Backbone as a ProteinNet text record, in pm:
[ID]
protein_1_A
[PRIMARY]
MPAERGIPFHIGELAARTGRTVHAIRWYETQGLVPGVARDEGGRRLYVELHVGWLDLMERLRRTGMSIAEMREYTALALQGKVTLRERRDMLAAHRERVNETIAGWKRALSLVDRKIDFYDEWMASGHRPPLIAAEPSAAPGKRRRGATPR
[TERTIARY]
1579.6	1480	1554.5	1529.2	1598.8	1557.2	1648.5	1615.4	1502.4	1411.9	1299.6	1313.6	1288.1	1291.3	1167.7	1177.8	1068	1122.4	1033.9	1074.1	1090.2	1210.5	1230.9	1167.7	1137	1078.8	1138.2	1118.1	1177.5	1084.1	1136.1	1066.8	933	922.7	795	685.2	719.5	620.4	586.8	687.2	659.4	565.2	587.7	500.2	358.1	344.9	211.4	144	219.7	162.4	123.1	194.2	169.1	88.5	72.5	1.1	84.6	212.7	302	380.1	430.7	510.8	652.1	721.9	862.2	939.2	905.7	970.9	950.1	827.9	800.2	879.2	885.5	958.5	1107.6	1161.4	1302.1	1323.3	1226.4	1237.5	1244.4	1155.6	1158.1	1294.7	1348.2	1478.7	1588.9	1589.8	1695.4	1686.5	1568.8	1551.3	1595	1634	1677.6	1562.6	1448.3	1326.9	1285.9	1367.4	1336.9	1464	1478	1600.2	1593.4	1710.5	1718.3	1693.5	1716.9	1696.7	1824.5	1811.6	1926.2	1930.6	2033.3	2046.9	2076.2	2024.6	2055.5	2188.7	2228.1	2356.6	2368.5	2255.2	2254.5	2243.9	2243.9	2237.3	2096.2	1995.5	1857.1	1812.2	1732.5	1684.6	1596.8	1610.2	1527.3	1453.1	1323	1237.9	1175.7	1127.9	1054.3	922.9	838.2	704.2	707.2	806.2	817.3	820.6	878.2	886.3	749.6	655.5	519.1	458.7	460.2	406	486.4	617.8	703.6	673.9	658.2	624.8	489.8	394.8	263.7	277.6	354.6	376.8	441.9	546.8	617.3	525.7	444.3	353.2	249.4	197.6	97.6	157.4	278.9	344.8	365.5	406.8	427.5	296.4	190.7	60.4	1.7	40.6	-10.8	83.2	178.4	257.9	390.7	432.8	563.8	670.1	769.9	876.6	963.8	1031.8	1122.6	1233.2	1280	1384	1335.4	1210.3	1155.3	1138.4	1098.4	1082.5	1217.4	1323.1	1457.4	1498.7	1467.3	1500	1427.1	1299.6	1221.8	1282.4	1318.5	1379.1	1510.4	1591.9	1720.2	1697	1597	1564	1519.4	1437.7	1390.4	1505.7	1606	1722.4	1801.6	1785.7	1857	1787.6	1666.8	1597.6	1523.3	1506.3	1423.4	1467.1	1592.4	1639.5	1575.7	1515.8	1454	1301.6	1243.6	1097.4	1032.2	1077.5	1018	1030.5	1147.4	1166.6	1072.6	1059.3	970.5	825.8	787.6	650.7	622.5	716.1	697.5	694.5	776.3	777.5	642.3	588	457.6	345	356.1	253.8	253.1	370.1	378.8	322.7	353.3	299.8	148.8	96.9	-48.6	-114.5	-54.2	-110.8	-115.6	-8.5	-8.4	-115.8	-130.5	-233	-371.8	-396.9	-528.3	-556	-455.1	-472.7	-505.4	-438.7	-466	-607.5	-648.4	-783.9	-887.2	-864.2	-957.3	-967	-854.5	-856.5	-930.8	-910.4	-980.8	-1130.6	-1167.8	-1311	-1374.9	-1301.9	-1354.7	-1371	-1272.3	-1279.4	-1393.7	-1411.4	-1518.8	-1655.1	-1666.4	-1791.1	-1829.2	-1733	-1760.9	-1800.5	-1732.2	-1766.7	-1910	-1944.8	-2081.1	-2183.9	-2154.7	-2248.5	-2261.1	-2152.8	-2155.1	-2240.5	-2227.9	-2310	-2457.3	-2487.8	-2626.3	-2677.6	-2591	-2626	-2669	-2587.1	-2621	-2746.3	-2761.5	-2882	-3006.5	-3000	-3114	-3142.1	-3039.4	-3055.3	-3118.7	-3071.5	-3126.2	-3270.1	-3300	-3435.2	-3536.1	-3496.2	-3590	-3589.7	-3481	-3467.3	-3427.9	-3407	-3367.7	-3238.5	-3156.8	-3028.5	-3051.9	-3000.5	-3016.1	-2924.6	-2942.4	-2852.1	-2709	-2614.4	-2472.2	-2443.9	-2345.1	-2299.4	-2215.8	-2248	-2173	-2035.6	-1938.9	-1803.8	-1800	-1712.6	-1696.2	-1624.8	-1644.5	-1580.2	-1428	-1365	-1219.8	-1166.1	-1254.2	-1210.5	-1174.3	-1075.2	-1032.8	-1146.1	-1168.9	-1276.8	-1256.9	-1365.9	-1363	-1313.8	-1273.8	-1226.2	-1321.3	-1349.9	-1434.2	-1348.2	-1401.3	-1333	-1351.1	-1254.9	-1265.1	-1387.1	-1467.4	-1586.5	-1709.4	-1695.5	-1809.6	-1902.7	-1854.3	-1937.7	-1991.5	-2123.8	-2181.1	-2160	-2134.6	-2120.1	-2203.2
-1368.2	-1432	-1530.5	-1655.9	-1753.6	-1743	-1781	-1777.4	-1876.7	-1834.4	-1920.9	-1957.8	-2082.3	-2126.7	-2070	-2063.2	-2011.8	-1919.1	-1875.3	-1788.5	-1646.5	-1592.5	-1454.6	-1354.3	-1238	-1131.6	-998.6	-898.7	-766.9	-676.3	-561.3	-468.5	-420.8	-405.6	-362.5	-464.3	-591.6	-694.6	-700.2	-679.6	-674.5	-558.6	-447.1	-331.1	-365.7	-429.2	-466.6	-566.8	-661.8	-765	-711.3	-608.9	-558.7	-430.5	-363.6	-236.4	-121.3	-141.7	-37.8	18.7	138.5	197	141.6	150.4	113.1	195.9	323.6	413.5	363.8	324.1	275.3	147.2	58.6	-67	-36.1	53.4	91	156	235	297.3	187.8	89.7	-20.1	-89	-108.6	-173.4	-89.4	41.2	125.8	133.7	109.5	107.7	-26	-118.8	-250.2	-341.3	-319.9	-394.1	-498.9	-518	-620	-702.8	-806	-887.3	-986.8	-1034.3	-1143.3	-1103.2	-977.3	-934.2	-962.9	-1044.2	-1078.2	-980.1	-991.6	-909.1	-1000.7	-959.4	-1037.3	-990.2	-1046.9	-1013.3	-864.9	-801.6	-659.3	-571.1	-630.8	-552.9	-516.4	-567.2	-537.7	-627.8	-570.9	-647.9	-764.5	-875.4	-993.1	-1028.2	-1046	-1078.4	-1215.3	-1273.6	-1399.6	-1380.2	-1480.1	-1469.6	-1431.5	-1477.7	-1445.9	-1295	-1219.2	-1073.7	-1006.6	-1066.6	-1010.4	-1005.9	-1118.8	-1126.2	-1044.2	-1041.9	-967.7	-817.6	-765.8	-623	-592	-681.5	-662.1	-654	-744.6	-742	-611.2	-570.1	-447.6	-325.8	-319.1	-204.8	-205.3	-321.4	-328.5	-296.3	-340.4	-304.8	-153.7	-94.9	50.2	125.7	82.6	148.6	136.6	32.9	15	72.9	152.6	230.6	171.3	61.9	8.8	101	130.9	219.4	147.3	226	169.4	91.8	142.9	72.7	-64.6	-71.8	-201.2	-294.7	-236.9	-318.4	-372.9	-291	-339	-451.8	-433.3	-536.9	-667.1	-656.1	-773.7	-841.5	-761.6	-814.8	-885.8	-823.3	-884.2	-1017.3	-1021.6	-1147.3	-1253.9	-1213.8	-1309.6	-1368.8	-1287.7	-1335	-1441.6	-1442.5	-1540.5	-1677	-1683	-1811	-1852.5	-1985.8	-2043.7	-2008.2	-1980.3	-1952.7	-1827.6	-1743.7	-1619.7	-1623.3	-1740.2	-1749.2	-1687.6	-1720.3	-1667.3	-1515	-1462.1	-1317.2	-1246.3	-1302.2	-1241.7	-1249.2	-1362.6	-1380.3	-1280.4	-1266.5	-1173.9	-1028.9	-998.7	-863.5	-829.6	-924.3	-900.9	-896.5	-976.5	-973.8	-838.5	-783.5	-651	-544.8	-557.6	-462.1	-472.7	-595.8	-615.7	-544.8	-552.9	-487.3	-335.6	-277.9	-133.6	-97.3	-182	-156.9	-162.1	-261	-272	-151.2	-100.9	19.7	139.8	150	259.6	249.9	129.6	108.4	148.2	110.6	146.2	296.8	365.4	512	574	519.3	568.5	543.3	429	400.6	499	534.6	634.6	768.7	804.3	931.2	929.4	818.5	806.1	814	758.9	765.7	910.9	991.9	1132.8	1203.3	1171.5	1230.8	1190.9	1064.1	1018.5	1094	1109.9	1181.9	1328.3	1387.3	1525.4	1536.6	1442.4	1443.4	1430.7	1338.4	1323.2	1452.7	1519.4	1647.3	1747.1	1760.2	1855.6	1813.7	1683.2	1635.4	1671.5	1647.3	1678.9	1828.9	1909.8	2056	2102.8	2050.6	2092.8	2045.3	1923.9	1869.1	1942.3	1976.3	2037.5	2188.9	2246	2390.5	2445.8	2357.1	2398.1	2328.2	2404.9	2349.7	2241.6	2119.6	2010.9	2035	1956.3	1967.3	1934.7	1978.5	1953.5	1804.4	1769.8	1631.7	1605.4	1500.2	1465.6	1413.5	1449.5	1398.9	1249	1178.8	1035.8	1017.4	903.7	878.9	890.7	871.7	877.1	1019.5	1119.8	1258.5	1293.2	1380.1	1421.3	1497.7	1474.9	1545.4	1696.2	1764.9	1910.5	1970.1	1887.5	1938.8	1893.2	1983	1946.3	1887.1	1788.2	1729.3	1821.1	1824.2	1902.7	1855.4	1945.9	1910.2	1892.8	1901.4	1881.6	2000.6	2117	2234.8	2250.3	2247.1	2258.2	2396.5	2397.9	2525	2525.1
-451.3	-536.7	-626.4	-608.6	-691	-837.2	-924.2	-1067.2	-1094.8	-1177.9	-1215.4	-1360.9	-1389.8	-1528.9	-1598.8	-1726.5	-1806.1	-1911.9	-1994.2	-2104.6	-2052.1	-2061.4	-2015.5	-2112.5	-2059.8	-2143	-2100.9	-2185.6	-2162.1	-2081.8	-2048.5	-1958.3	-2014.8	-2145.3	-2204.6	-2178.5	-2187.5	-2160.9	-2012.3	-1927.7	-1783.1	-1752.4	-1815.8	-1796.6	-1840.5	-1953.8	-2003.2	-1908.9	-1859.4	-1771.6	-1635	-1588.4	-1452.9	-1448.8	-1563.8	-1565.6	-1510.5	-1498.1	-1449.8	-1567.7	-1550.7	-1658.2	-1651	-1762.4	-1765.8	-1663.8	-1656.1	-1560.3	-1416.9	-1382	-1246.4	-1217.7	-1313.4	-1294.4	-1270.2	-1349.2	-1330.2	-1194.4	-1148.4	-1016.2	-908.3	-914.8	-818.1	-822.7	-941.2	-953.9	-890.1	-917.7	-862.1	-710.1	-654.7	-510	-449.4	-533.9	-485.8	-451	-514.6	-480.5	-583.6	-687.3	-787.5	-808.4	-728.3	-739	-853.8	-892.6	-988.8	-1131.6	-1165.7	-1304.3	-1382.4	-1485.5	-1570.9	-1688	-1767.7	-1889.1	-2008	-2123	-2243.4	-2301.5	-2416.3	-2478.2	-2509.5	-2534.6	-2566.5	-2443.4	-2325.9	-2202.2	-2157.8	-2232	-2194.3	-2079.2	-1990.7	-1876.3	-1920.8	-1848.7	-1874	-1745.9	-1760.4	-1646.7	-1669.1	-1561.1	-1567.9	-1494.3	-1502.2	-1444.1	-1295.7	-1223.4	-1080.5	-1055.3	-1147.5	-1130.2	-1135	-1205.7	-1213.5	-1072.5	-1003.5	-868.4	-769.6	-787.1	-696.3	-702.8	-824.7	-839	-776.1	-790.2	-729.5	-576.9	-519.5	-375.6	-332.4	-402.3	-364.4	-371.7	-476.9	-489	-376.7	-342.7	-237.5	-101.8	-78.4	48	54.5	-56	-60.4	-39.1	-108.1	-95.2	45.2	117	252.7	356.6	312.1	405	447.8	389.8	427.6	369.6	448.5	401.7	299.3	219.1	118.9	191.8	303.8	380	425.6	472.3	514.3	393.9	281.2	161.5	115.8	128.3	95.4	188.7	317.4	415	381.4	348.2	311.1	188.2	88.8	-33.8	-2.6	80.8	118.8	190.8	276	344.9	245.1	149.1	48.2	-31.1	-57.1	-132.7	-55.3	75.8	158.2	161.3	108.4	97.8	223.2	235	341	482	502.2	638.6	698.2	614.7	664.3	662.6	644.4	637.4	761	880.8	1004.9	1010.1	974.9	978	880	761.1	661.7	707.3	761.4	811.3	922.5	1016.5	1128.7	1081.6	983.4	927.9	865.1	788.2	725.3	829.1	934.4	1039.6	1110.3	1138.1	1200.9	1106.7	978.8	881.2	873.5	874.1	870.3	988.7	1105.9	1223.6	1204.2	1149.8	1122.6	1019	917.9	815.3	877.3	961.1	1027.6	1116	1185.6	1267.2	1178.4	1065.9	971.9	917.6	880.4	828.8	933.7	1058.9	1166.6	1181	1172.7	1179.5	1062.7	944.2	825.5	837.9	894.9	913.4	1009.9	1117.3	1210.9	1141.2	1061.3	988.2	887.2	817.7	720.3	787.6	905.3	980.1	1007.3	1044.4	1068.3	938.9	831.7	701.2	663.3	682.6	653.1	737.1	865.5	953.1	910	866.1	819.5	693	601.8	480.3	518.3	611	657.5	719.9	794.6	856.8	750.8	645	539.9	463.4	439.3	371.2	452.1	582.9	669.1	668.6	676.5	677.9	547.3	434.7	305.6	290.1	335.3	321.3	409.9	531.9	626.3	620	572.2	571.8	708.4	805.4	940.3	979.3	1050.6	1095.3	1200.4	1175.9	1274.1	1395.4	1501.2	1616.3	1575.6	1656.8	1629.2	1623.3	1548.5	1540	1665.1	1737.2	1857.6	1820.5	1902.7	1882.1	1912.4	1844.3	1870.9	2003	2068.4	2198.2	2195.1	2079.8	2073.7	2081.1	2069.4	2075.9	2220.1	2235.8	2370.1	2436.7	2568.8	2638.9	2631.7	2608.9	2606.8	2476.7	2383.8	2254.5	2146.7	2055.2	1941.6	1833.4	1769.9	1655.6	1536	1451.1	1330	1253.3	1208.9	1133.6	1221.5	1354.4	1444.3	1444.6	1407.1	1402.4	1261.6	1245.1	1109.4	1050.4	922	852.5	728.1
[MASK]
+++++++++++++++++++++++++++++++++++++++++++++++++++++++++++++++++++++++++++++++++++++++++++++++++++++++++++++++++++++++++++++++++++++++++++++++++++++++

């Protein structure tokens, strides 16, 4: 991460600007995920506006399942500058594909949860047990999906 001009600020202000705790910011730093942090004469960390966006990116990558090792690799590539643009782009594209697959799986799971809620609503409204919830096509033949049997 190249140095950015601007007025530097301390970790407390970075925490306020990003909504993260000082402890969380230090954790990201110890993991090697916040490059370009300078120190003032007293040894206190100095951040610039670029760090605000960088922390947001790192947190979002982490929340979407990117490993810390991959995040370190991405950070190391970013430190190398323009020569790694293609590698960084490809790395994020591969991550996006994994995220989309995860989202699709979560949507399938949510669909079953929704159908189960509807099942219980119908049972409570009618006083009679409705027919079983059919398994989704992605379920293995002959096996019931968890939650397919009403209770």
